[in-house]
mmCIF file of the C-alpha atoms, coordinates in Angstrom:
data_MODEL
# 
_entry.id   MODEL 
# 
loop_
_atom_site.group_PDB 
_atom_site.id 
_atom_site.type_symbol 
_atom_site.label_atom_id 
_atom_site.label_alt_id 
_atom_site.label_comp_id 
_atom_site.label_asym_id 
_atom_site.label_entity_id 
_atom_site.label_seq_id 
_atom_site.pdbx_PDB_ins_code 
_atom_site.Cartn_x 
_atom_site.Cartn_y 
_atom_site.Cartn_z 
_atom_site.occupancy 
_atom_site.B_iso_or_equiv 
_atom_site.pdbx_formal_charge 
_atom_site.auth_seq_id 
_atom_site.auth_comp_id 
_atom_site.auth_asym_id 
_atom_site.auth_atom_id 
_atom_site.pdbx_PDB_model_num 
ATOM 1   C CA . MET A 1 1   ? -61.429 -35.227 2.210   1.00 0.00 ? 1   MET A CA 1 
ATOM 2   C CA . ASN A 1 2   ? -61.593 -32.875 -0.716  1.00 0.00 ? 2   ASN A CA 1 
ATOM 3   C CA . ALA A 1 3   ? -58.703 -31.849 -2.962  1.00 0.00 ? 3   ALA A CA 1 
ATOM 4   C CA . VAL A 1 4   ? -58.404 -28.349 -1.457  1.00 0.00 ? 4   VAL A CA 1 
ATOM 5   C CA . ASN A 1 5   ? -58.006 -29.738 2.070   1.00 0.00 ? 5   ASN A CA 1 
ATOM 6   C CA . GLN A 1 6   ? -55.460 -32.318 0.860   1.00 0.00 ? 6   GLN A CA 1 
ATOM 7   C CA . HIS A 1 7   ? -53.463 -29.608 -0.902  1.00 0.00 ? 7   HIS A CA 1 
ATOM 8   C CA . VAL A 1 8   ? -53.350 -27.549 2.317   1.00 0.00 ? 8   VAL A CA 1 
ATOM 9   C CA . ILE A 1 9   ? -52.228 -30.595 4.343   1.00 0.00 ? 9   ILE A CA 1 
ATOM 10  C CA . ASP A 1 10  ? -49.546 -31.436 1.759   1.00 0.00 ? 10  ASP A CA 1 
ATOM 11  C CA . LEU A 1 11  ? -48.259 -27.856 1.732   1.00 0.00 ? 11  LEU A CA 1 
ATOM 12  C CA . GLN A 1 12  ? -48.157 -27.810 5.552   1.00 0.00 ? 12  GLN A CA 1 
ATOM 13  C CA . THR A 1 13  ? -46.158 -31.053 5.492   1.00 0.00 ? 13  THR A CA 1 
ATOM 14  C CA . VAL A 1 14  ? -43.639 -29.519 3.088   1.00 0.00 ? 14  VAL A CA 1 
ATOM 15  C CA . GLN A 1 15  ? -43.393 -26.327 5.160   1.00 0.00 ? 15  GLN A CA 1 
ATOM 16  C CA . ALA A 1 16  ? -42.885 -28.326 8.376   1.00 0.00 ? 16  ALA A CA 1 
ATOM 17  C CA . TRP A 1 17  ? -40.105 -30.340 6.722   1.00 0.00 ? 17  TRP A CA 1 
ATOM 18  C CA . CYS A 1 18  ? -38.427 -27.111 5.529   1.00 0.00 ? 18  CYS A CA 1 
ATOM 19  C CA . LEU A 1 19  ? -38.617 -25.619 9.038   1.00 0.00 ? 19  LEU A CA 1 
ATOM 20  C CA . ASP A 1 20  ? -37.162 -28.786 10.564  1.00 0.00 ? 20  ASP A CA 1 
ATOM 21  C CA . MET A 1 21  ? -34.332 -28.692 8.015   1.00 0.00 ? 21  MET A CA 1 
ATOM 22  C CA . SER A 1 22  ? -33.590 -25.044 8.900   1.00 0.00 ? 22  SER A CA 1 
ATOM 23  C CA . GLN A 1 23  ? -33.685 -25.776 12.659  1.00 0.00 ? 23  GLN A CA 1 
ATOM 24  C CA . SER A 1 24  ? -31.280 -28.704 12.322  1.00 0.00 ? 24  SER A CA 1 
ATOM 25  C CA . ILE A 1 25  ? -28.806 -26.431 10.516  1.00 0.00 ? 25  ILE A CA 1 
ATOM 26  C CA . LYS A 1 26  ? -29.202 -23.627 13.059  1.00 0.00 ? 26  LYS A CA 1 
ATOM 27  C CA . GLN A 1 27  ? -28.609 -26.063 15.935  1.00 0.00 ? 27  GLN A CA 1 
ATOM 28  C CA . ARG A 1 28  ? -25.881 -27.937 14.027  1.00 0.00 ? 28  ARG A CA 1 
ATOM 29  C CA . ASP A 1 29  ? -27.595 -31.202 14.990  1.00 0.00 ? 29  ASP A CA 1 
ATOM 30  C CA . LEU A 1 30  ? -26.291 -33.781 12.520  1.00 0.00 ? 30  LEU A CA 1 
ATOM 31  C CA . ASP A 1 31  ? -28.449 -36.649 13.805  1.00 0.00 ? 31  ASP A CA 1 
ATOM 32  C CA . GLU A 1 32  ? -31.639 -34.579 13.609  1.00 0.00 ? 32  GLU A CA 1 
ATOM 33  C CA . HIS A 1 33  ? -30.629 -33.253 10.207  1.00 0.00 ? 33  HIS A CA 1 
ATOM 34  C CA . MET A 1 34  ? -29.988 -36.693 8.767   1.00 0.00 ? 34  MET A CA 1 
ATOM 35  C CA . GLN A 1 35  ? -33.404 -37.890 10.019  1.00 0.00 ? 35  GLN A CA 1 
ATOM 36  C CA . LEU A 1 36  ? -34.822 -35.590 7.319   1.00 0.00 ? 36  LEU A CA 1 
ATOM 37  C CA . VAL A 1 37  ? -32.740 -37.199 4.551   1.00 0.00 ? 37  VAL A CA 1 
ATOM 38  C CA . SER A 1 38  ? -33.533 -40.568 2.972   1.00 0.00 ? 38  SER A CA 1 
ATOM 39  C CA . LYS A 1 39  ? -30.821 -43.195 2.618   1.00 0.00 ? 39  LYS A CA 1 
ATOM 40  C CA . LYS A 1 40  ? -31.958 -43.189 -1.048  1.00 0.00 ? 40  LYS A CA 1 
ATOM 41  C CA . ILE A 1 41  ? -31.157 -39.476 -1.564  1.00 0.00 ? 41  ILE A CA 1 
ATOM 42  C CA . ASN A 1 42  ? -29.809 -38.315 -4.913  1.00 0.00 ? 42  ASN A CA 1 
ATOM 43  C CA . VAL A 1 43  ? -28.948 -34.687 -5.609  1.00 0.00 ? 43  VAL A CA 1 
ATOM 44  C CA . TYR A 1 44  ? -28.527 -33.742 -9.259  1.00 0.00 ? 44  TYR A CA 1 
ATOM 45  C CA . GLY A 1 45  ? -27.186 -30.570 -10.850 1.00 0.00 ? 45  GLY A CA 1 
ATOM 46  C CA . MET A 1 46  ? -24.472 -29.625 -8.354  1.00 0.00 ? 46  MET A CA 1 
ATOM 47  C CA . PRO A 1 47  ? -21.547 -27.752 -9.895  1.00 0.00 ? 47  PRO A CA 1 
ATOM 48  C CA . SER A 1 48  ? -18.906 -29.929 -8.234  1.00 0.00 ? 48  SER A CA 1 
ATOM 49  C CA . LYS A 1 49  ? -20.105 -33.366 -9.373  1.00 0.00 ? 49  LYS A CA 1 
ATOM 50  C CA . GLY A 1 50  ? -22.832 -35.370 -11.010 1.00 0.00 ? 50  GLY A CA 1 
ATOM 51  C CA . VAL A 1 51  ? -24.798 -36.897 -8.107  1.00 0.00 ? 51  VAL A CA 1 
ATOM 52  C CA . ILE A 1 52  ? -24.576 -36.553 -4.333  1.00 0.00 ? 52  ILE A CA 1 
ATOM 53  C CA . ASP A 1 53  ? -25.736 -39.559 -2.302  1.00 0.00 ? 53  ASP A CA 1 
ATOM 54  C CA . TYR A 1 54  ? -26.488 -40.055 1.421   1.00 0.00 ? 54  TYR A CA 1 
ATOM 55  C CA . LYS A 1 55  ? -22.894 -40.723 2.440   1.00 0.00 ? 55  LYS A CA 1 
ATOM 56  C CA . GLU A 1 56  ? -21.649 -37.585 0.667   1.00 0.00 ? 56  GLU A CA 1 
ATOM 57  C CA . TRP A 1 57  ? -24.510 -35.434 2.036   1.00 0.00 ? 57  TRP A CA 1 
ATOM 58  C CA . ARG A 1 58  ? -23.748 -36.590 5.588   1.00 0.00 ? 58  ARG A CA 1 
ATOM 59  C CA . ALA A 1 59  ? -20.000 -36.006 5.203   1.00 0.00 ? 59  ALA A CA 1 
ATOM 60  C CA . ARG A 1 60  ? -20.599 -32.496 3.834   1.00 0.00 ? 60  ARG A CA 1 
ATOM 61  C CA . ARG A 1 61  ? -22.938 -31.512 6.676   1.00 0.00 ? 61  ARG A CA 1 
ATOM 62  C CA . LYS A 1 62  ? -20.653 -33.053 9.302   1.00 0.00 ? 62  LYS A CA 1 
ATOM 63  C CA . TYR A 1 63  ? -17.784 -30.910 7.991   1.00 0.00 ? 63  TYR A CA 1 
ATOM 64  C CA . GLU A 1 64  ? -19.976 -27.769 7.837   1.00 0.00 ? 64  GLU A CA 1 
ATOM 65  C CA . PHE A 1 65  ? -21.279 -28.292 11.392  1.00 0.00 ? 65  PHE A CA 1 
ATOM 66  C CA . LYS A 1 66  ? -17.841 -29.074 12.825  1.00 0.00 ? 66  LYS A CA 1 
ATOM 67  C CA . ASN A 1 67  ? -16.336 -25.953 11.247  1.00 0.00 ? 67  ASN A CA 1 
ATOM 68  C CA . GLU A 1 68  ? -19.471 -23.863 11.757  1.00 0.00 ? 68  GLU A CA 1 
ATOM 69  C CA . SER A 1 69  ? -19.153 -22.873 8.104   1.00 0.00 ? 69  SER A CA 1 
ATOM 70  C CA . LEU A 1 70  ? -22.914 -23.134 7.463   1.00 0.00 ? 70  LEU A CA 1 
ATOM 71  C CA . ILE A 1 71  ? -24.914 -21.035 9.906   1.00 0.00 ? 71  ILE A CA 1 
ATOM 72  C CA . ALA A 1 72  ? -28.374 -20.825 8.315   1.00 0.00 ? 72  ALA A CA 1 
ATOM 73  C CA . LEU A 1 73  ? -30.564 -22.353 5.645   1.00 0.00 ? 73  LEU A CA 1 
ATOM 74  C CA . ASN A 1 74  ? -33.930 -20.947 4.598   1.00 0.00 ? 74  ASN A CA 1 
ATOM 75  C CA . HIS A 1 75  ? -36.555 -22.003 2.067   1.00 0.00 ? 75  HIS A CA 1 
ATOM 76  C CA . GLN A 1 76  ? -38.509 -19.316 0.222   1.00 0.00 ? 76  GLN A CA 1 
ATOM 77  C CA . ASP A 1 77  ? -41.047 -19.235 -2.619  1.00 0.00 ? 77  ASP A CA 1 
ATOM 78  C CA . ILE A 1 78  ? -42.192 -22.782 -1.808  1.00 0.00 ? 78  ILE A CA 1 
ATOM 79  C CA . LYS A 1 79  ? -44.612 -24.128 -4.417  1.00 0.00 ? 79  LYS A CA 1 
ATOM 80  C CA . LEU A 1 80  ? -46.171 -27.578 -4.247  1.00 0.00 ? 80  LEU A CA 1 
ATOM 81  C CA . VAL A 1 81  ? -46.027 -29.004 -7.777  1.00 0.00 ? 81  VAL A CA 1 
ATOM 82  C CA . GLY A 1 82  ? -47.226 -32.566 -7.260  1.00 0.00 ? 82  GLY A CA 1 
ATOM 83  C CA . SER A 1 83  ? -48.434 -34.970 -4.614  1.00 0.00 ? 83  SER A CA 1 
ATOM 84  C CA . THR A 1 84  ? -49.421 -38.559 -4.057  1.00 0.00 ? 84  THR A CA 1 
ATOM 85  C CA . ALA A 1 85  ? -50.084 -40.443 -0.834  1.00 0.00 ? 85  ALA A CA 1 
ATOM 86  C CA . LYS A 1 86  ? -46.345 -41.235 -0.539  1.00 0.00 ? 86  LYS A CA 1 
ATOM 87  C CA . ARG A 1 87  ? -44.584 -38.392 -2.394  1.00 0.00 ? 87  ARG A CA 1 
ATOM 88  C CA . LEU A 1 88  ? -44.628 -34.607 -2.322  1.00 0.00 ? 88  LEU A CA 1 
ATOM 89  C CA . ARG A 1 89  ? -42.811 -32.545 -4.938  1.00 0.00 ? 89  ARG A CA 1 
ATOM 90  C CA . PHE A 1 90  ? -42.116 -28.860 -4.548  1.00 0.00 ? 90  PHE A CA 1 
ATOM 91  C CA . THR A 1 91  ? -39.907 -26.068 -5.828  1.00 0.00 ? 91  THR A CA 1 
ATOM 92  C CA . ALA A 1 92  ? -38.132 -23.572 -3.619  1.00 0.00 ? 92  ALA A CA 1 
ATOM 93  C CA . ASN A 1 93  ? -35.379 -21.013 -3.477  1.00 0.00 ? 93  ASN A CA 1 
ATOM 94  C CA . VAL A 1 94  ? -33.015 -22.143 -0.762  1.00 0.00 ? 94  VAL A CA 1 
ATOM 95  C CA . THR A 1 95  ? -30.594 -19.670 0.790   1.00 0.00 ? 95  THR A CA 1 
ATOM 96  C CA . MET A 1 96  ? -27.537 -21.032 2.557   1.00 0.00 ? 96  MET A CA 1 
ATOM 97  C CA . LEU A 1 97  ? -25.555 -18.566 4.667   1.00 0.00 ? 97  LEU A CA 1 
ATOM 98  C CA . GLY A 1 98  ? -21.972 -19.234 5.665   1.00 0.00 ? 98  GLY A CA 1 
ATOM 99  C CA . LYS A 1 99  ? -20.174 -17.674 8.610   1.00 0.00 ? 99  LYS A CA 1 
ATOM 100 C CA . ASP A 1 100 ? -17.943 -15.881 6.113   1.00 0.00 ? 100 ASP A CA 1 
ATOM 101 C CA . GLY A 1 101 ? -20.947 -13.965 4.760   1.00 0.00 ? 101 GLY A CA 1 
ATOM 102 C CA . LYS A 1 102 ? -21.185 -16.037 1.587   1.00 0.00 ? 102 LYS A CA 1 
ATOM 103 C CA . MET A 1 103 ? -24.786 -16.588 0.562   1.00 0.00 ? 103 MET A CA 1 
ATOM 104 C CA . VAL A 1 104 ? -25.641 -19.296 -1.943  1.00 0.00 ? 104 VAL A CA 1 
ATOM 105 C CA . ILE A 1 105 ? -29.155 -19.039 -3.370  1.00 0.00 ? 105 ILE A CA 1 
ATOM 106 C CA . ILE A 1 106 ? -30.265 -22.249 -5.028  1.00 0.00 ? 106 ILE A CA 1 
ATOM 107 C CA . ASN A 1 107 ? -33.429 -22.806 -7.041  1.00 0.00 ? 107 ASN A CA 1 
ATOM 108 C CA . LYS A 1 108 ? -34.312 -26.475 -6.771  1.00 0.00 ? 108 LYS A CA 1 
ATOM 109 C CA . ASN A 1 109 ? -36.985 -29.112 -7.191  1.00 0.00 ? 109 ASN A CA 1 
ATOM 110 C CA . VAL A 1 110 ? -37.357 -31.301 -4.102  1.00 0.00 ? 110 VAL A CA 1 
ATOM 111 C CA . THR A 1 111 ? -39.120 -34.635 -3.680  1.00 0.00 ? 111 THR A CA 1 
ATOM 112 C CA . LEU A 1 112 ? -40.118 -35.846 -0.215  1.00 0.00 ? 112 LEU A CA 1 
ATOM 113 C CA . GLU A 1 113 ? -41.168 -39.435 0.367   1.00 0.00 ? 113 GLU A CA 1 
ATOM 114 C CA . LEU A 1 114 ? -43.188 -40.897 3.235   1.00 0.00 ? 114 LEU A CA 1 
ATOM 115 C CA . GLU A 1 115 ? -40.956 -43.773 4.294   1.00 0.00 ? 115 GLU A CA 1 
ATOM 116 C CA . ASP A 1 116 ? -41.905 -46.986 6.086   1.00 0.00 ? 116 ASP A CA 1 
ATOM 117 C CA . ASP A 1 117 ? -41.446 -45.415 9.537   1.00 0.00 ? 117 ASP A CA 1 
ATOM 118 C CA . ASP A 1 118 ? -44.008 -42.684 8.624   1.00 0.00 ? 118 ASP A CA 1 
ATOM 119 C CA . ALA A 1 119 ? -41.342 -39.975 8.380   1.00 0.00 ? 119 ALA A CA 1 
ATOM 120 C CA . TRP A 1 120 ? -41.152 -37.584 5.435   1.00 0.00 ? 120 TRP A CA 1 
ATOM 121 C CA . ARG A 1 121 ? -37.608 -37.467 4.037   1.00 0.00 ? 121 ARG A CA 1 
ATOM 122 C CA . VAL A 1 122 ? -36.008 -35.906 0.997   1.00 0.00 ? 122 VAL A CA 1 
ATOM 123 C CA . VAL A 1 123 ? -35.270 -38.548 -1.647  1.00 0.00 ? 123 VAL A CA 1 
ATOM 124 C CA . GLU A 1 124 ? -34.342 -36.321 -4.574  1.00 0.00 ? 124 GLU A CA 1 
ATOM 125 C CA . GLU A 1 125 ? -33.217 -32.797 -5.301  1.00 0.00 ? 125 GLU A CA 1 
ATOM 126 C CA . ASN A 1 126 ? -32.630 -31.261 -8.700  1.00 0.00 ? 126 ASN A CA 1 
ATOM 127 C CA . VAL A 1 127 ? -30.657 -28.023 -8.705  1.00 0.00 ? 127 VAL A CA 1 
ATOM 128 C CA . ASN A 1 128 ? -31.942 -25.744 -11.458 1.00 0.00 ? 128 ASN A CA 1 
ATOM 129 C CA . ASP A 1 129 ? -29.600 -22.823 -10.857 1.00 0.00 ? 129 ASP A CA 1 
ATOM 130 C CA . TRP A 1 130 ? -27.709 -21.000 -8.146  1.00 0.00 ? 130 TRP A CA 1 
ATOM 131 C CA . ARG A 1 131 ? -26.045 -17.696 -7.510  1.00 0.00 ? 131 ARG A CA 1 
ATOM 132 C CA . VAL A 1 132 ? -23.583 -16.508 -4.915  1.00 0.00 ? 132 VAL A CA 1 
ATOM 133 C CA . LYS A 1 133 ? -23.654 -13.236 -2.994  1.00 0.00 ? 133 LYS A CA 1 
ATOM 134 C CA . LYS A 1 134 ? -21.304 -11.943 -0.344  1.00 0.00 ? 134 LYS A CA 1 
ATOM 135 C CA . LEU A 1 135 ? -22.579 -10.114 2.741   1.00 0.00 ? 135 LEU A CA 1 
ATOM 136 C CA . ASN A 1 136 ? -20.514 -7.967  5.041   1.00 0.00 ? 136 ASN A CA 1 
ATOM 137 C CA . LEU A 1 137 ? -21.537 -9.586  8.341   1.00 0.00 ? 137 LEU A CA 1 
ATOM 138 C CA . GLU A 1 138 ? -19.608 -6.999  10.335  1.00 0.00 ? 138 GLU A CA 1 
ATOM 139 C CA . SER A 1 139 ? -22.238 -4.429  9.352   1.00 0.00 ? 139 SER A CA 1 
ATOM 140 C CA . PHE A 1 140 ? -24.986 -6.382  11.129  1.00 0.00 ? 140 PHE A CA 1 
# 
């Protein structure tokens, strides 16, 4: 397989993972969502604390799903920046929409890893920056 074909396959893998992540949020399916997250996850650069691990990620999503405070998550401007047989690294702008109309737009670097069960899961995220916007959802 040539490098161009491999790049296309890697990008499709990243895009499929992003779509699955968005679907799990939309459906508020915690089990499906956590299947996309490695037990080894570390998130760096969050404003509230130094590093978020698996337990904290799960607790945050469980709270958001229970309270329906997070209603959508979308990845845009996805760029594959590195790949090996077991790891894919990409950058993206991720928009999180809350039911209160609060939109958080996060620019981040994401690393997916092909784990032993042949599932791609996020193992690391580095938040580069974020901004918050407020939408008037009543106007929609």
